[in-house]
C-alpha positions, -999 to 999 in steps of 0.1 A, spaced: 249 349 -371 247 380 -392 252 399 -359 280 380 -350 299 390 -383 292 354 -405 280 357 -442 248 336 -438 233 314 -468 196 307 -464 184 273 -477 151 256 -477 126 235 -500 101 268 -487 105 299 -510 82 319 -482 107 302 -458 141 321 -478 124 352 -483 118 356 -446 153 345 -439 167 374 -463 142 401 -452 156 392 -416 192 396 -428 202 363 -443 230 374 -473 217 349 -497 185 328 -503 186 298 -521 162 268 -531 174 235 -519 179 212 -543 203 193 -571 216 230 -578 222 244 -546 258 228 -541 271 242 -569 258 281 -569 268 281 -535 307 271 -544 305 298 -571 293 321 -543 319 311 -520 348 312 -545 349 275 -550 353 270 -513 319 263 -500 310 275 -463 324 270 -427 297 255 -408 264 239 -422 238 242 -398 211 218 -404 178 226 -388 150 214 -407 123 185 -396 127 154 -421 119 119 -430 147 113 -444 186 124 -446 182 147 -475 195 180 -455 222 159 -444 234 150 -478 228 191 -486 248 199 -454 279 182 -468 281 189 -504 282 228 -494 304 223 -467 340 230 -475 367 206 -468 374 203 -433 348 219 -422 318 213 -398 282 198 -398 262 208 -369 224 187 -366 204 212 -349 166 194 -367 151 163 -365 163 142 -393 176 107 -390 211 104 -390 223 86 -421 261 98 -433 279 83 -463 315 81 -456 330 89 -485 322 127 -483 329 127 -450 361 113 -453 371 131 -484 364 166 -473 375 154 -435 347 166 -419 338 175 -385 295 163 -377 280 171 -345 244 170 -332 236 205 -308 218 192 -275 208 224 -265 218 257 -255 252 252 -248 275 237 -222 261 234 -187 228 224 -197 217 194 -178 244 195 -157 229 199 -122 258 215 -105 258 244 -131 223 249 -137 208 245 -99 238 252 -78 252 281 -100 283 267 -99 301 281 -135 327 271 -157 360 293 -157 355 316 -189 393 307 -198 385 271 -204 342 276 -220 341 309 -237 301 300 -242 284 285 -217 246 281 -215 242 310 -195 268 332 -217 253 321 -248 216 338 -232 235 373 -222 246 375 -259 210 370 -274 198 394 -249 224 418 -256 220 417 -295 182 423 -286 188 450 -265 212 469 -294 184 458 -323 207 437 -338 184 405 -333 148 403 -343 122 380 -328 93 399 -338 87 379 -370 92 343 -352 58 347 -343 27 345 -366 0 347 -351 -14 352 -312 -47 334 -307 -70 334 -277 -70 300 -263 -108 300 -266 -96 298 -303 -76 271 -297 -91 245 -322 -82 269 -349 -46 275 -338 -41 237 -344 -60 235 -375 -36 257 -386 -4 236 -378 -22 213 -399 -30 232 -433 -17 224 -467 12 237 -482 14 278 -483 -18 282 -458 3 266 -430 18 292 -410 56 297 -411 63 312 -377 52 302 -342 13 299 -333 11 315 -300 -17 306 -275 -28 341 -251 -44 334 -219 -64 361 -197 -47 382 -177 -67 386 -142 -68 425 -131 -59 416 -100 -26 398 -112 -21 422 -142 11 443 -125 30 433 -99 19 460 -68 47 471 -44 49 456 -13 37 485 8 5 490 -17 -9 454 -14 -44 458 -3 -65 432 24 -86 413 1 -102 402 26 -100 409 65 -92 381 87 -121 386 108 -140 379 86 -133 343 91 -111 340 62 -75 326 65 -57 344 35 -28 315 22 1 329 6 24 301 -8 61 294 -15 72 267 -42 39 257 -64 58 228 -77 35 195 -83 28 181 -50 17 213 -38 -4 222 -70 -22 190 -70 -23 179 -34 -15 209 -8 -36 238 -26 -68 214 -27 -68 206 9 -65 244 14 -92 253 -7 -114 224 6 -103 236 46 -118 273 32 -82 290 30 -85 319 9 -56 317 -22 -41 351 -22 -3 351 -33 22 325 -49 53 330 -57 90 313 -50 84 288 -84 100 296 -120 83 322 -138 59 296 -157 50 273 -128 43 304 -107 20 315 -135 4 285 -140 -9 284 -101 -18 318 -105 -41 311 -135 -52 279 -128 -51 275 -90 -67 306 -87 -43 326 -64 -55 365 -68 -17 379 -72 20 369 -80 48 376 -61 81 383 -76 104 367 -49 100 343 -14 102 377 2 70 388 -14 54 364 3 66 365 36 59 402 37 26 403 22 5 424 49 -31 408 31 -12 370 41 -18 355 74 -4 321 68 25 310 45 25 276 29 64 264 24 71 237 -4 99 245 -19 131 220 -20 141 206 12 175 227 18 150 259 21 125 250 43 139 259 77 155 295 63 121 300 51 101 292 78 121 313 101 116 341 81 78 339 81 78 330 115 100 361 124 75 382 98 46 369 125 32 348 97 14 311 105 34 288 90 28 258 73 61 240 60 64 207 41 84 181 60 112 179 66 116 209 85 154 211 87 181 192 73 204 197 103 207 204 141 220 244 134 190 250 111 167 233 132 176 246 165 170 283 144 138 279 136 123 260 167 135 295 184 113 318 161 85 292 166 91 294 205 85 332 200 65 341 173 31 351 176 22 327 142 19 290 147 40 261 133 26 230 116 48 204 98 36 185 68 34 154 85 1 145 69 -5 107 82 -10 116 118 -40 131 103 -53 105 81 -88 90 94 -76 55 97 -51 64 116 -74 78 139 -92 53 142 -63 31 145 -50 54 178 -84 56 193 -91 16 190 -57 10 213 -62 39 236 -80 19 264 -46 -7 265 -26 5 293 4 -9 283 30 -1 255 29 -6 220 49 -24 196 45 -14 158 63 -23 123 60 0 99 70 -12 62 82 10 35 85 -2 -1 96 32 -13 110 25 -45 140 39 -65 150 75 -71 176 88 -97 208 87 -83 212 126 -101 178 131 -83 179 163 -62 162 145 -34 200 127 -30 216 164 -31 232 169 3 221 207 2 192 205 -20 171 174 -6 195 162 22 184 128 16 157 101 18 162 95 57 151 126 66 132 137 39 109 111 39 114 92 65 105 111 91 65 104 79 67 73 95 87 84 126 62 111 131 33 83 127 47 63 154 53 89 176 16 102 168 7 66 176 24 58 208 18 96 222 56 98 241 83 112 226 114 91 208 139 85 229 168 64 214 168 61 178 195 31 160 197 26 125 214 0 97 212 1 65 230 6 33 224 27 -4 238 27 -37 273 23 -44 290 58 -42 264 75 -26 267 94 7 258 83 41 227 108 40 216 94 10 215 60 21 179 46 15 175 6 25 174 14 65 159 -8 95 152 20 118 145 12 155 125 35 177 125 36 219 98 56 235 94 75 266 68 48 278 90 16 268 70 11 235 95 1 204 89 4 170 106 -3 133 108 11 105 116 -12 75 123 16 45 134 4 15 146 15 -22 151 -18 -29 123 -46 -43 93 -47 -63 74 -19 -72 46 -43 -76 42 -40 -36 17 -16 -21 39 12 -5 31 11 33 22 -19 58 17 -14 94 12 -34 120 6 -20 159 4 -45 188 -8 -33 221 -20 -52 250 -49 -75 238 -53 -55 208 -36 -59 171 -41 -32 144 -32 -33 107 -33 -11 81 -24 -19 46 -14 12 21 -42 37 33 -71 17 23 -76 -10 46 -77 -12 84 -81 -45 104 -89 -40 140 -85 -75 164 -97 -72 194 -106 -100 223 -139 -102 208 -131 -103 171 -122 -86 135 -137 -55 124 -128 -44 91 -123 -5 76 -123 2 40 -118 32 22 -129 45 -15 -93 60 -22 -61 66 -3 -69 83 32 -32 100 34 -46 131 59 -38 158 40 -72 174 39 -74 166 72 -42 181 77 -51 215 62 -83 220 80 -63 214 114 -39 241 102 -67 267 96 -87 260 123 -60 261 147 -58 296 132 -95 307 137 -96 294 172 -59 299 187 -53 259 193 -27 235 183 -28 198 168 12 196 166 32 212 198 62 228 192 78 200 212 66 173 191 78 185 157 112 191 176 113 157 187 100 143 154 128 168 137 155 155 158 152 122 157 150 120 118 181 141 117 194 113 142 189 88 117 220 98 95 243 98 127 231 66 137 238 54 101 275 73 101 285 60 137 268 21 133 259 34 171 225 43 186 221 82 196 200 93 223 178 121 222 
C-alpha cells in the first residue's frame, strides 16, 4: 500500500506487530482500542480513512466495528481475514459505507476459463485481474519497493516440526509474529536443474533396469501408477509436467531422482527409457506422439486421444517408432479378468456380456466434462469397459450403438448416462450400462458373461463366480484387483523382452470404438468401425 502511494495506518492489539508494520513502511502505528478512531480522525483532518482493510482473525466482530468507526463518509470496509460478519446498520447507513468480502487474489480466481484455459479479461474493462495483481507484486519486489523477508519468523527443519507447532500455540509474546516455514532436505541429485545435454545415465539399460520418467504427478499417478511401476522394478528417474508443488512432492515423497522443468525435460532426457503420461486427457495424444518420436517407450493413461485426428497421428507414430506403446486399460490385466477369460476359453461359441457401471456424479464444472481437457466421460472412462469386453472376446469391435442422456445443457460429449451396445467380429455382443445416476451405495462395477455352457459373474473386482456344467466355483480377493500392478509389470517386462501384451491394432480398435460412442450419441445411429 505504501508502494502504491497510500498513507497507511496500522492498527493492532499487539504492539510488537504494530512496530513491525511501521518498520516495514506504515506511516502511523496505533493500538486498537476505544481511542483509536478519534486519533485517526485527528490525523486525517477529521475525515477518516478511505479504505479500512480488516486482516484480523477473531471470534467477535470487534475488528469490523473498529473499521466502520475509522472509515470516512462513503468509504469502504474490506474483510480479508476471518471475522464474524455482524455489522450495525446505523454506522453503515449514516456514513453510507461500502462493505466487501475479499475472496482472494482478484478477478479471475476460481474462473476455470481464466485460470486453466488462459482466457484473459480485457484490460479496458477489468484493470486488476489475478495475474496482473501478481505481476505488480513481482515488479515491486524486483524494484525493492516491497519487502517480504520479514514475513517469515523462522525456518525450522521438518525433523523439528513438533517444536514449530508448539511455537504456534505459545502464549502471548512467545508466539511468533511472522510465519513458521518447514524446510526439507534437498537430495544432492535434484538440488539443481541440469541442462538436458548434461544429463547422465544413472543406470545403463543393459544392466536390466528400465528408467521411467513421469509427466503429470497427480493424485492417481502418485498413489497408483508410481507404486505399480516401483513394484515392477522400474527406476524412477525424473518427474515433471505438474504444478511446482506436485512435482517437488513427487521427487521428495515418491523417490524420483530428478525434477524436469518441462514436458520435454522428461521426453528428451537421454537417461529415460520409458515415459509415463498421466496428465489431463487433452494432452495425452500429443505427448505420446512426441515421446514415441523421441524413441521412448510410452505408457499413456487412458484415453489415448479425444478425436480421430489425434488418434491417427499417435498411431502413425507408434507404427514407426522403436519404442512400445501401452494405454492404461488396466482391467484387462486384473487376475480375476484373466481367470474369467481362461474359464470361458474352451467354449467354441460367441459370448454375450452385460457390464454395469455405477459411475457416480461428477461436478458439472469438472475438467472431465471440458471438451478440450477431458473430452467427456464416455471417451475418458467408458473406454475401460469397452477394452475389457474387447479383451474377453478376443476379436475387434465392429459396430457400436449408443443412447443416453446427460445433465441439462451439457454437450453431447459430456453425457454420462449411457447404454452402449457393442458387436464383435466373431458375432459376440456386449452391453455397457454406464450411469452417473443412482445411489452411491451400489458397488461400482458388475460384469456378467455368458458363453456356451458357462457363465461368469464378477462383482466389483472382489468376487468372481464361475458357473459350469458341473457346478459353481467362487474366487474372492482381500482387496479390489483392478490390474494396475500387473499392467505395469507387463509393460516393463515387454520392454525387457521385446514382447507386447497389447498390440497397436487393439489400442486402435478400442480407441476408435470409444470415440464412436460420442458419434453414435450425436447421430442416434450405429457406427461401423
